[in-house]
C-alpha positions in Angstrom: 161.5 -96.9 54.5 162.4 -96.9 58.5 165.8 -97.2 59.8 166.7 -100.4 61.8 166.6 -99.5 65.2 167.7 -102.5 66.9 171.4 -104.2 67.0 172.5 -107.6 68.0 174.4 -107.4 71.0 176.7 -110.9 72.8 178.4 -111.5 76.1 181.0 -113.6 76.3 183.0 -114.6 79.1 185.8 -117.8 78.8 183.4 -119.7 80.1 180.2 -119.7 78.8 178.2 -117.1 76.1 175.9 -115.4 78.5 173.6 -113.9 76.1 172.9 -113.1 72.7 169.9 -111.0 71.6 168.5 -108.1 69.7 168.7 -104.6 71.7 167.3 -100.9 71.1 170.4 -99.7 73.2 173.5 -100.4 75.3 175.2 -98.5 77.8 178.8 -100.3 78.9 181.7 -99.3 81.0 184.8 -98.8 79.5 188.4 -98.2 80.7 187.6 -94.3 80.2 183.5 -94.1 81.8 180.3 -95.5 80.5 179.9 -95.6 76.7 176.6 -96.0 75.1 175.7 -97.9 71.8 172.8 -97.3 69.3 172.1 -98.8 66.1 174.1 -97.5 63.4 177.3 -97.1 65.8 180.5 -96.2 64.0 182.8 -99.2 64.8 184.5 -99.5 68.0 187.1 -101.4 69.9 187.6 -100.2 73.2 188.8 -102.1 76.7 186.2 -102.7 79.4 186.4 -101.5 82.9 184.6 -102.5 85.8 180.8 -101.3 86.2 177.4 -101.5 85.1 176.0 -102.3 81.3 172.3 -101.6 80.8 170.6 -102.9 77.4 167.5 -101.9 76.4 165.4 -104.3 74.7 163.2 -104.5 71.4 160.1 -106.2 73.1 160.7 -103.4 75.8 162.4 -103.4 79.5 166.2 -103.6 80.1 168.4 -105.8 81.9 171.5 -105.0 83.8 174.7 -106.9 84.2 178.2 -105.7 86.3 181.1 -106.5 83.8 184.8 -106.5 85.1 187.6 -106.1 82.4 187.8 -107.4 78.4 187.2 -106.3 75.4 184.1 -104.3 73.5 183.4 -104.1 69.9 180.9 -102.7 67.7 181.0 -103.9 64.0 178.4 -104.1 61.3 175.3 -103.7 64.1 177.1 -105.8 66.1 178.0 -105.0 69.8 180.4 -107.9 71.3 181.4 -107.8 74.9 184.2 -110.1 75.6 184.6 -110.1 79.4 186.4 -111.8 82.0 183.1 -111.3 84.1 179.9 -111.0 83.7 176.8 -111.5 86.5 173.2 -110.4 85.9 172.1 -108.2 88.2 169.1 -110.3 89.6 172.1 -112.6 90.9 173.6 -110.0 92.8 172.2 -109.4 96.7 173.4 -106.5 98.6 174.6 -109.1 101.3 176.7 -110.3 98.8 178.2 -107.1 97.6 178.8 -106.0 101.3 180.7 -109.0 102.3 183.0 -109.0 99.6 183.8 -105.2 100.0 184.3 -105.4 103.7 186.7 -108.6 102.8 188.5 -106.4 100.2 188.9 -103.3 102.6 190.4 -105.5 105.2 193.1 -106.8 103.2 194.4 -103.5 102.5 196.2 -103.2 105.5 197.7 -106.6 105.3 201.4 -107.2 104.4 202.6 -108.8 101.0 198.8 -108.3 99.3 198.8 -107.7 95.9 197.7 -103.7 96.0 196.3 -103.5 92.5 194.3 -106.9 92.7 192.9 -105.6 96.2 191.7 -102.1 94.5 190.1 -104.2 91.8 188.6 -106.5 94.2 187.1 -102.8 96.0 185.9 -101.6 92.6 184.2 -104.7 91.7 182.6 -104.8 95.1 181.7 -101.2 95.1 180.1 -101.9 91.4 178.2 -104.4 92.5 176.6 -102.3 95.5 175.6 -99.4 92.9 174.5 -101.9 90.7 172.1 -103.5 93.3 170.8 -100.5 94.7 169.9 -99.1 91.0 168.7 -102.1 89.4 166.5 -102.5 92.7 165.1 -98.8 92.3 164.6 -99.3 88.3 162.5 -102.9 88.6 160.4 -103.4 85.8 161.6 -100.4 83.2 
């Protein structure tokens, strides 16, 4: 009997369920770096960071998303990503990412700015830029 090579992945934000599909591989940004998941993964609960999510699908091909905060749980061959913000790579433009980074960088020197918020906005904008570059270079994978 062949081992099951796929598992369920769901992406849920406060406003919507973005994805609920079978995948063969997932790589997501945790607080301590990228984590990879395959079918049969041991149970896991971790805090999400800001960065790229890669999903490889049963029928072939990959999709990329930007995740920003939240939690990831693996249990019984289901990866659940509860995130504050998720955005598909296809919906992000380089112009948008560069504008967000410029805006966040401009706030660095302003008095009374919340430094943690500025740094988080910078991380998100940089992650968007990298994701657009990476996903654009790997179209059709």
